[in-house]
C-alpha positions as CSV (number, residue, x, y, z in Angstrom):
1,L,53.2,9.6,-34.1
2,I,56.5,9.1,-36.0
3,L,58.0,12.4,-34.6
4,I,56.9,11.5,-31.1
5,G,58.5,8.1,-31.5
6,G,61.7,9.9,-32.6
7,F,61.7,11.9,-29.4
8,V,61.2,8.8,-27.3
9,Q,64.1,7.1,-29.1
10,L,66.3,10.2,-28.4
11,L,65.4,10.1,-24.7
12,A,66.0,6.3,-24.5
13,G,69.4,6.8,-26.1
14,F,70.4,9.5,-23.6
15,L,69.4,7.3,-20.7
16,A,71.3,4.4,-22.2
17,F,74.4,6.5,-22.3
18,R,73.9,7.5,-18.7
19,K,73.8,3.8,-17.8
20,Y,77.1,3.2,-19.7
21,D,75.2,1.2,-22.4
22,H,77.1,2.8,-25.3
23,L,75.8,0.4,-28.0
24,G,72.2,0.9,-27.0
25,G,72.7,4.7,-26.7
26,A,74.3,4.9,-30.2
27,A,71.7,2.7,-31.7
28,F,68.7,4.7,-30.2
29,L,70.2,8.1,-31.2
30,T,70.9,6.9,-34.8
31,F,67.3,5.4,-35.0
32,S,65.9,8.7,-33.7
33,S,67.6,10.7,-36.5
34,L,66.4,8.4,-39.3
35,W,62.9,8.1,-37.8
36,S,62.5,11.8,-37.4
37,S,63.9,12.6,-40.9
38,Y,61.7,10.0,-42.6
39,G,58.7,11.1,-40.6
40,A,59.3,14.8,-41.4
41,T,59.6,14.2,-45.2
42,R,56.4,12.2,-45.2
43,I,54.5,14.8,-43.1
44,I,55.6,17.6,-45.5
45,C,54.4,15.5,-48.5
46,A,51.0,15.0,-46.8
47,A,50.7,18.7,-45.8
48,F,51.6,20.0,-49.3
49,P,50.0,18.0,-52.0
50,S,51.9,19.9,-54.7
51,L,55.1,18.3,-53.3
52,Q,53.7,14.7,-53.5
53,N,56.4,13.9,-56.0
54,A,59.5,12.9,-54.0
55,S,61.9,14.5,-56.5
56,H,60.2,17.9,-56.0
57,L,60.5,17.6,-52.2
58,L,64.1,16.4,-52.2
59,N,65.3,18.8,-54.9
60,M,64.6,21.7,-52.5
61,G,68.0,22.8,-51.2
62,T,69.9,19.8,-52.8
63,G,69.4,20.1,-56.6
64,N,69.0,16.3,-56.9
65,T,68.0,13.2,-55.0
66,E,71.3,11.5,-55.2
67,G,72.4,12.8,-51.8
68,F,69.3,11.3,-50.1
69,T,69.6,8.0,-51.9
70,A,73.3,7.7,-51.0
71,G,72.4,8.6,-47.4
72,S,69.8,5.9,-47.2
73,V,72.2,3.3,-48.6
74,A,74.9,4.4,-46.1
75,F,72.4,4.0,-43.3
76,L,71.5,0.5,-44.5
77,V,75.2,-0.5,-44.3
78,L,75.6,1.1,-40.9
79,N,72.5,-0.6,-39.5
80,A,73.6,-4.0,-40.8
81,F,76.7,-3.6,-38.5
82,L,74.4,-2.6,-35.6
83,M,72.3,-5.7,-36.3
84,F,75.4,-7.8,-35.9
85,L,76.3,-6.1,-32.6
86,A,72.7,-6.1,-31.3
87,S,72.6,-9.9,-31.7
88,S,75.1,-10.2,-28.8
89,F,73.1,-8.0,-26.5
90,N,69.3,-8.8,-26.4
91,V,66.4,-9.9,-28.6
92,V,64.6,-6.6,-28.4
93,L,67.6,-4.6,-29.7
94,L,68.1,-7.1,-32.5
95,C,64.4,-6.8,-33.5
96,V,64.7,-3.0,-33.4
97,T,67.7,-3.0,-35.7
98,L,65.9,-5.5,-38.1
99,A,62.8,-3.2,-38.2
100,M,65.1,-0.2,-38.7
101,E,66.7,-2.0,-41.7
102,L,63.2,-2.3,-43.3
103,L,62.5,1.3,-42.6
104,G,65.8,2.2,-44.4
105,V,64.6,0.2,-47.4
106,C,61.4,2.3,-47.3
107,F,63.4,5.5,-47.2
108,L,65.5,4.3,-50.2
109,L,62.5,3.4,-52.2
110,F,60.9,6.7,-51.3
111,T,63.9,8.6,-52.7
112,L,63.6,6.5,-55.9
113,E,59.9,7.3,-56.1
114,N,59.1,3.6,-56.0
115,L,57.6,3.0,-52.5
116,P,54.4,0.9,-52.5
117,L,52.0,2.2,-49.9
118,P,50.9,-1.2,-48.5
119,F,54.6,-2.1,-47.9
120,E,55.2,1.2,-46.1
121,I,52.1,0.7,-43.9
122,V,53.2,-2.8,-42.9
123,V,56.8,-1.8,-42.2
124,L,55.7,1.2,-40.1
125,S,53.2,-0.8,-38.1
126,I,55.8,-3.5,-37.2
127,F,58.4,-0.8,-36.6
128,T,56.2,1.2,-34.3
129,I,55.3,-1.7,-32.1
130,I,58.8,-3.0,-31.7
131,C,60.4,0.4,-31.2
132,F,57.9,1.6,-28.7
133,Y,58.3,-1.5,-26.6
134,G,62.1,-1.3,-26.9
135,A,62.2,2.4,-26.0
136,T,59.7,2.0,-23.1
137,A,61.7,-1.0,-21.8
138,S,64.9,0.9,-22.0
139,L,63.4,4.0,-20.3
140,A,61.9,1.9,-17.5
141,N,64.9,-0.3,-16.8
142,C,67.3,2.7,-16.9
143,M,65.1,4.9,-14.6
144,F,64.6,2.2,-12.0
145,G,67.9,0.4,-12.3
146,K,66.1,-3.0,-12.7
147,D,64.9,-5.2,-15.5
148,L,61.2,-4.4,-15.2
149,L,60.5,-5.2,-18.8
150,L,62.1,-8.2,-20.5
151,M,64.6,-7.5,-23.3
152,G,65.4,-11.1,-24.1
153,P,68.8,-13.0,-24.0
154,P,71.5,-12.4,-26.5
155,L,71.7,-14.6,-29.6
156,F,75.3,-15.4,-29.0
157,T,77.9,-14.4,-26.4
158,A,81.7,-14.1,-26.6
159,R,82.4,-16.2,-23.5
160,S,86.1,-16.5,-23.9
161,S,86.7,-12.7,-24.3
162,R,84.5,-11.9,-21.3
163,K,86.5,-14.4,-19.1
164,D,89.7,-12.8,-20.2
165,T,88.4,-9.4,-19.4
166,Q,87.2,-10.5,-15.9
167,A,90.4,-12.3,-15.2
168,A,92.4,-9.0,-15.1
169,P,90.3,-6.4,-13.2
170,P,92.1,-3.1,-12.5
171,C,92.1,-3.7,-8.8
172,V,91.3,-6.4,-6.2
173,C,87.5,-7.2,-6.4
174,P,86.4,-9.7,-3.8
175,R,82.7,-10.6,-3.2
176,S,81.0,-9.2,-0.2
177,H,79.3,-12.5,0.8
178,C,82.7,-14.2,1.4
179,T,84.5,-13.7,4.8
180,S,87.8,-13.8,2.9
181,G,86.6,-10.9,0.8
182,L,85.9,-8.8,3.8
183,R,89.3,-9.6,5.2
184,V,91.1,-8.7,2.0
185,I,89.4,-5.2,1.9
186,A,90.0,-4.7,5.7
187,E,93.7,-5.5,5.3
188,L,94.0,-3.1,2.4
189,L,92.2,-0.3,4.4
190,N,94.3,-1.0,7.5
191,T,97.5,-0.5,5.4
192,G,96.4,2.9,4.0
193,A,94.6,1.9,0.8
194,V,91.4,3.4,-0.6
195,C,88.7,1.0,-1.6
196,G,85.2,1.1,-3.0
197,V,82.6,-0.3,-0.7
198,P,78.8,-0.9,-0.7
199,T,76.6,1.1,1.7
200,D,73.0,1.0,2.5
201,T,72.5,3.8,0.0
202,V,75.0,4.0,-2.9
203,Y,78.6,2.8,-3.3
204,A,81.3,4.8,-1.5
205,L,85.0,5.3,-1.3
206,A,86.4,4.4,2.1
207,A,89.8,5.2,3.8
208,S,90.9,4.4,7.3
209,C,90.8,7.3,9.7
210,K,94.1,6.1,11.0
211,H,95.8,7.0,7.7
212,P,95.4,10.7,6.8
213,Q,97.4,10.2,3.5
214,A,94.7,7.7,2.4
215,I,92.0,10.4,3.0
216,E,94.1,12.8,1.0
217,K,94.2,10.2,-1.8
218,V,90.4,10.1,-1.8
219,Y,90.3,13.8,-2.7
220,R,92.7,13.2,-5.6
221,I,90.8,10.1,-6.8
222,K,87.5,12.0,-7.0
223,D,89.0,15.4,-7.9
224,R,87.1,16.6,-4.9
225,P,87.4,20.2,-3.8
226,Q,89.4,20.5,-0.6
227,D,86.8,22.6,1.1
228,K,84.2,19.8,0.9
229,P,84.4,17.8,4.1
230,I,84.4,14.0,4.4
231,C,82.2,12.2,6.9
232,I,83.0,9.1,9.0
233,F,81.1,5.8,9.4
234,I,81.0,3.9,12.6
235,S,79.4,0.5,13.2
236,N,77.1,1.3,16.1
237,L,76.1,4.0,18.7
238,D,77.8,2.1,21.5
239,Q,81.2,3.1,20.0
240,L,80.0,6.8,20.2
241,R,78.9,6.4,23.8
242,A,82.3,4.9,24.7
243,A,84.0,8.0,23.3
244,A,81.7,10.2,25.6
245,P,81.1,13.2,23.3
246,P,79.3,16.2,24.9
247,I,76.0,15.4,23.3
248,S,72.7,16.5,24.8
249,P,69.9,14.0,25.7
250,L,67.8,15.3,22.8
251,L,70.5,14.6,20.3
252,W,71.1,11.1,21.7
253,E,67.4,10.4,21.4
254,F,67.3,11.7,17.9
255,M,70.3,9.6,16.8
256,E,68.9,6.5,18.4
257,N,65.8,6.9,16.2
258,V,67.6,7.4,13.0
259,Y,70.6,5.0,13.3
260,P,71.3,2.7,11.7
261,G,70.0,4.2,8.4
262,G,70.4,6.6,5.6
263,I,70.6,9.8,7.7
264,G,73.9,11.4,8.6
265,C,74.0,13.8,11.5
266,I,76.4,16.7,11.7
267,I,77.5,17.3,15.3
268,Q,80.2,19.3,17.1
269,K,83.8,18.1,16.6
270,G,86.1,17.5,19.5
271,E,89.0,15.6,21.0
272,W,86.5,12.8,21.8
273,L,86.9,11.7,18.2
274,K,90.4,10.4,19.0
275,K,88.8,8.1,21.6
276,L,86.4,6.9,18.9
277,G,89.4,5.7,16.9
278,V,89.8,8.5,14.4
279,G,93.4,9.0,15.3
280,A,95.8,10.7,12.9
281,G,93.0,11.5,10.4
282,Y,91.3,13.9,12.9
283,S,92.3,17.0,10.9
284,R,91.3,15.5,7.5
285,V,87.6,14.6,8.3
286,G,84.8,17.0,8.8
287,T,85.4,20.7,9.2
288,R,87.3,22.5,11.9
289,D,84.2,22.6,14.1
290,S,81.9,19.9,13.0
291,I,81.8,16.3,11.7
292,M,79.1,14.2,10.0
293,I,78.7,10.7,11.5
294,R,76.6,7.9,10.1
295,V,75.8,4.4,11.2
296,P,75.0,2.4,8.0
297,D,72.2,-0.1,7.9
298,L,74.2,-2.7,5.9
299,T,75.5,-5.8,7.7
300,V,78.6,-6.4,5.5
301,L,79.7,-2.8,5.9
302,V,79.2,-2.9,9.7
303,H,81.4,-6.0,9.9
304,L,84.0,-4.3,7.8
305,I,84.0,-1.2,10.1
306,D,84.4,-3.5,13.1
307,M,87.5,-4.9,11.5
308,T,89.0,-1.5,10.6
309,G,87.6,1.1,13.0
310,P,85.9,4.3,11.8
311,L,86.1,4.9,8.1
312,A,86.3,8.2,6.2
313,V,83.7,7.9,3.5
314,T,82.4,9.7,0.4
315,S,80.4,8.7,-2.6
316,A,82.3,6.6,-5.2
317,N,82.0,8.8,-8.2
318,P,84.1,11.6,-9.8
319,S,83.0,14.9,-8.3
320,G,80.0,16.3,-10.1
321,E,78.9,13.1,-11.7
322,V,76.0,10.7,-10.8
323,D,76.4,8.2,-7.9
324,S,77.5,4.7,-8.5
325,T,74.7,2.2,-7.9
326,H,76.6,-1.0,-8.8
327,H,80.2,-2.3,-8.2
328,D,80.7,-2.5,-11.9
329,M,80.2,1.3,-12.1
330,V,82.8,1.8,-9.4
331,I,85.3,-0.5,-11.2
332,S,84.8,1.0,-14.6
333,R,85.0,4.7,-13.4
334,L,87.6,4.6,-10.6
335,G,88.9,1.0,-10.5
336,H,92.3,2.0,-12.0
337,K,92.8,4.4,-9.1
338,L,91.7,2.1,-6.3
339,E,93.4,-0.8,-4.5
340,G,90.2,-2.7,-4.1
341,V,86.4,-2.8,-4.6
342,L,84.1,-4.9,-2.4
343,C,81.5,-6.3,-4.9
344,D,77.9,-6.4,-3.6
345,G,75.8,-6.1,-6.7
346,E,73.2,-3.4,-7.1
347,S,72.9,-0.8,-4.3
348,D,69.6,-0.6,-2.3
349,E,69.1,3.1,-3.2
350,V,69.8,5.2,-6.2
351,V,70.7,8.4,-4.2
352,A,72.9,9.1,-1.3
353,S,72.0,9.7,2.3
354,T,70.1,12.6,3.8
355,V,72.4,15.0,5.8
356,V,71.0,16.8,8.9
357,N,72.7,19.6,10.8
358,C,72.3,18.9,14.5
359,T,74.9,21.3,15.9
360,K,72.1,23.6,17.2
361,I,69.5,21.0,18.0
362,D,68.8,22.3,21.5
363,E,68.6,26.0,20.5
364,S,66.9,26.0,17.1
365,G,66.3,22.4,16.2
366,I,67.7,20.6,13.1
367,S,68.1,21.7,9.5
368,I,68.3,19.6,6.3
369,V,71.6,20.2,4.5
370,R,71.0,17.6,1.8
371,E,67.8,15.6,1.0
372,G,68.7,12.1,-0.1
373,C,67.1,8.7,0.2
374,V,65.1,9.7,3.4
375,P,62.6,12.5,2.6
376,A,63.1,15.7,4.6
377,G,59.5,15.5,5.8
378,K,60.1,12.1,7.4
379,V,63.3,13.4,9.1
380,M,61.3,16.3,10.6
381,Q,58.5,14.0,11.8
382,I,61.1,11.9,13.6
383,F,62.6,15.0,15.3
384,E,59.2,16.4,16.3
385,R,58.2,13.0,17.8
386,V,61.5,12.8,19.7
387,K,61.3,16.5,20.9
388,N,57.8,16.1,22.2
């Protein structure tokens, strides 16, 4: 049970790091090491009765018990520091560090061959209950991106330092529910800036199609390979109809069934894009022959596009890393390289859109290029319904 608990703590620490919770990650990884080490020594003692004497067990490979005793004392000091930090995060993490301090005492007494069995049983029981709840809560909350299991409020908060930090963000960060915030981001985009924006899937980097140099900047910000094309977002299909692209009735019908939403359609590129408002960015979006177009299902983003015209869009994360699902992630990862971030809280999805190749829709149908928030099976069901 102890070794399984150590593995759960290790997994919880890994996920905490993925969510940029560095204190939680360091604490869980440290706890996993001690929990596993302590559990292993106790299991060996139980498995080999001849090694019941702790000094016999610990003398193997060390020559004396002083190293283990010093290590347990060092952990007690380190964990005391973690207890102080944990008190400013949440109640569960504080309880975990308190329980871990008691386990450190057990380990110290074990190395000194003076560990009472009742005390060990009580400590391990308390420790197991608290740690399994903490690890389970951390796993669930990290996996689903929501506080499904309560972790409790912090014991104290450094209010003044947080205000100072928030007073000087690395870029302009207006709120999405304010009309003035939309205007600020729209003005930045219209002058050639690159901004982080919310979408109906995950957060994205946006640049005006009227400014090719801004699209080039997107590639540099993300360290994105030049051979990976960037798609465009429009606010509604009426804009596309006004540009009069050579689209077949089947493709029109398919797009009417998937827009607005988390499906991007790759279609044939042409001069009609300039009528759409792409302008000088024509050569920097899509490939030479095709372009992916999407109509997002997010009111605030649609209003923003109405104020700027078509936007060149790609996910707001360094190339090869996980998508950003909160404006804080965009600000912490890329904020120092951006002119602005439109803050809209948690994203509706945890993965990007589904990309569908529609360039041969009349000859051979459609193909799934990337499966995202909309399952491939659902996309094919929509197409078959439209086709029939």
